[in-house]
Residue, then its C-alpha position, 0 to 999 in steps of 0.5 A: x348470762x346472769x351472774x349471781x352477785x354475792x360474796x363469803x366471809x367468815x362469820x364470828x358466831x357472837x357478832x354474827x349470831x342474828x344473821x345465822x340464827x335467821x338463815x338456819x331458823x327459815x330453812x331448817x325450822x321452818x321449811x323442814x320443821x326441825x325442832x328448834x333444839x335440835x338445830x341449835x346447839x352447844x357446838x355452834x359455840x366452838x365451829x368455824x362459821x362462813x356466811x354468804x350475803x348478797x350485795x346489799x350484805x343481807x344473809x344468804x346462805x351459811x355453813x360450819x365446820x367443827x374441830x373436828x372436821x365435820x361440815x354440817x348446817x348447810x342452809x341457803x335461802x330457797x330464791x338463791x339456790x342453783x345459783x352455786x352459793x352452796x357449793x362455794x360455801x362447801x368448798x370455803x369449809x373445806x379450804x379452811x379444814x385444810x388449812x387447819x391440817x384436817x386430813x378429812x372432812x366429813x357430812x350427815x347429808x341429807x339424801x336430797x342433798x347427797x348428789x350435792x356432795x357427790x359432785x363435790x368429791x364426798x364418797x358415801x360411808x355406810x348406811x342410810x339412816x335418820x336424823x331429826x326426822x329426815x333420811x341422811x346418808x354419811x360422807x367424807x372426803x380426803x384431804x391432800x395435805x398442804x404442799x409446804x412452799x418454799x419461801x425466800x429469805x424473808x426481806x429486812x423489815x423496813x426501819x422504824x420512824x420516830x412518831x411525828x406530831x400532827x398540829x395542822x389539819x394539812x398535816x393529818x390529811x397528809x399523814x391519812x393519804x400516806x397510811x392508805x397508800x402504804x397499805x398492802x392488803x388491810x386498813x382499819x379505821x376508827x372513828x366516831x363520825x366518819x370525820x367529814x373534814x378528813x374522811x370527806x375529802x376527794x384525796x382520801x375517798x380516791x386513795x380508799x377506792x384505789x386501795x380496794x381497786x388495786x387488790x383484789x383481797x383488800x379490806x377496809x374495816x370501818x368501826x363508827x361508834x356513831x352511825x346514827x349521826x351520818x343517817x341524815x347526811x350523804x358521806x363519800x366513804x359510805x357511798x364508795x362502801x355501797x359500790x364496793x360491798x365486798x371490800x368494805x366492812x362496817x361495824x358499830x360498838x355495843x359496849x358502854x366502854x367502847x361507846x365512851x372511847x373518845x379517841x380515833x385512830x388508822x392503822x394499816x398493814x405496813x406498820x404504819x398508824x395515825x392516832x388522834x386523842x379526841x376523835x373530833x380534833x386533828x392533833x395527835x402523832x403518826x409514824x408511816x412505820x412504827x410496829x410497837x405502836x401499830x401493834x398495840x392500836x391493832x389489839x385494841x381495834x381487833x377488840x372492840x371489832x369482835x364485840x361490835x355488831x354489823x352496821x345495818x343502818x346504812x342498808x336501810x338507807x339504800x346504803 
């Protein structure tokens, strides 16, 4: 049996604009002859977007959810149709609406796709109408409110651990290894060029691999400031990312301020961190549990991540 290999992820409209525009332009503007000024509107910036990608991170489908609960701009490349990509996108958008507390979602379904929506539980509403020169049918789906789980009393937080200085390569390696092993579901790495003396070591690469494999919801987000410097070499972390593309997300900064940032750091979702003042040096400080410092670095990482671009250089190299 042929099982299509793709995955979904939330899309940031600004960061993923090129991929979103590519998909919708190909499906709606070129294939269905919808005018670009109709297809791309101001509502895009207010919507939640999802994108489907193949194993090489190439975009293959997308859809959006408006703040009012309207699903639209469902587009799947022709060669990926009838492989449940559209159904996966639709269910992701429905789940997003439910998590937002909405009690209903709606859509303007092209008549050719009406059966697709009805199969997913949508019902017709009103009469057929024309939109962008194509017959449409309004449909809606009532959502059951999320059940409020009974949560056990929160476990007391681990005691904070005072930061320790890193004064040798060995101490930096050991601290990084512990942060990876302590991570639950998320690990964030901010680096200039995935320093080989650190991230090229077998213990580190194997720990990253085991972190991804022991939790199907695990994510390793990596910001690489200088991806061009890695194009001429083989790097074990990039090879691992090629084998496990659903777990590794890599971006590169665009802003001058971010490109000139000299430091490097690692944070996990267990309040641990490691910070090196000079990204090409091992000296720095770290703690397996220091919430205040972890939170500060997480905010910095998220700020840069949101305005960075997907790192496509390695895709061109077969990665």
